[in-house]
C-alpha positions as CSV (number, residue, x, y, z in Angstrom):
1,M,-47.3,54.8,28.0
2,A,-50.8,54.3,26.7
3,M,-52.9,51.4,26.7
4,D,-54.9,48.8,24.5
5,A,-58.1,48.5,24.7
6,G,-57.6,44.4,24.1
7,E,-55.7,44.9,27.3
8,I,-59.0,46.5,29.0
9,E,-61.2,44.4,28.1
10,K,-58.9,41.5,28.8
11,L,-58.6,42.0,32.0
12,I,-62.4,43.3,33.0
13,R,-63.2,39.6,31.3
14,E,-60.5,38.1,33.3
15,G,-62.1,39.8,36.5
16,I,-65.4,39.8,35.9
17,P,-65.8,35.8,34.5
18,D,-69.5,36.2,32.8
19,C,-69.6,40.0,31.7
20,E,-70.0,41.4,28.6
21,V,-67.9,44.4,28.2
22,R,-67.0,46.7,25.1
23,I,-64.4,49.1,25.5
24,E,-64.4,52.7,23.8
25,D,-61.3,54.5,22.7
26,L,-63.2,58.4,23.3
27,R,-60.3,60.4,21.3
28,G,-58.9,57.9,19.5
29,D,-55.4,58.9,20.8
30,G,-55.0,55.3,22.8
31,D,-55.8,56.9,26.6
32,H,-59.3,58.4,27.1
33,Y,-61.7,54.8,27.2
34,A,-65.6,54.1,28.2
35,A,-65.7,50.7,29.5
36,Y,-69.6,49.2,29.1
37,V,-69.7,46.2,31.5
38,T,-72.7,44.6,31.5
39,S,-72.6,41.4,35.0
40,A,-74.7,39.1,37.0
41,A,-72.4,39.3,39.4
42,F,-73.6,43.6,40.1
43,K,-77.6,43.0,41.2
44,D,-78.0,43.7,44.8
45,K,-74.9,46.0,44.7
46,T,-74.7,49.8,44.2
47,R,-73.2,51.5,41.6
48,I,-70.4,52.5,43.1
49,E,-70.0,48.6,44.0
50,Q,-69.8,47.5,40.5
51,H,-67.4,50.2,39.6
52,K,-65.3,49.1,42.3
53,M,-65.8,46.4,40.7
54,V,-64.4,46.7,37.7
55,F,-61.4,48.8,39.0
56,A,-60.5,45.9,40.5
57,A,-60.3,43.5,37.9
58,L,-58.0,46.5,36.4
59,E,-55.5,45.5,39.0
60,G,-53.8,48.9,39.7
61,K,-53.3,50.1,36.1
62,M,-55.9,53.3,36.3
63,T,-52.9,55.0,38.1
64,E,-50.0,53.7,35.8
65,E,-50.5,53.0,32.7
66,L,-54.5,53.8,31.8
67,H,-55.2,58.0,32.2
68,A,-59.1,58.4,31.9
69,L,-61.8,55.2,32.2
70,A,-65.7,56.2,31.9
71,I,-67.6,53.2,33.4
72,Q,-71.5,52.3,32.5
73,T,-72.8,48.8,34.1
74,S,-75.6,46.8,34.2
75,L,-77.2,44.3,35.5
76,P,-78.3,41.7,32.3
77,T,-81.6,42.0,30.9
78,E,-83.4,38.9,30.8
């Protein structure tokens, strides 16, 4: 079962409350997405730690409902 882009965005926003997030459906199939996440919570964290925060926000959906997700994280520009 494919996952809706809106649901992905909602879960990430709930898991990382101060974030800005944009989801892109890479193939138009509802199964391959890219997530662009910007958050001050990423400060002093490695890229791997930042990505783990995004995956944690998805509450295990990666193995069940979401087939592929490319993640790009960044800190807000001041």
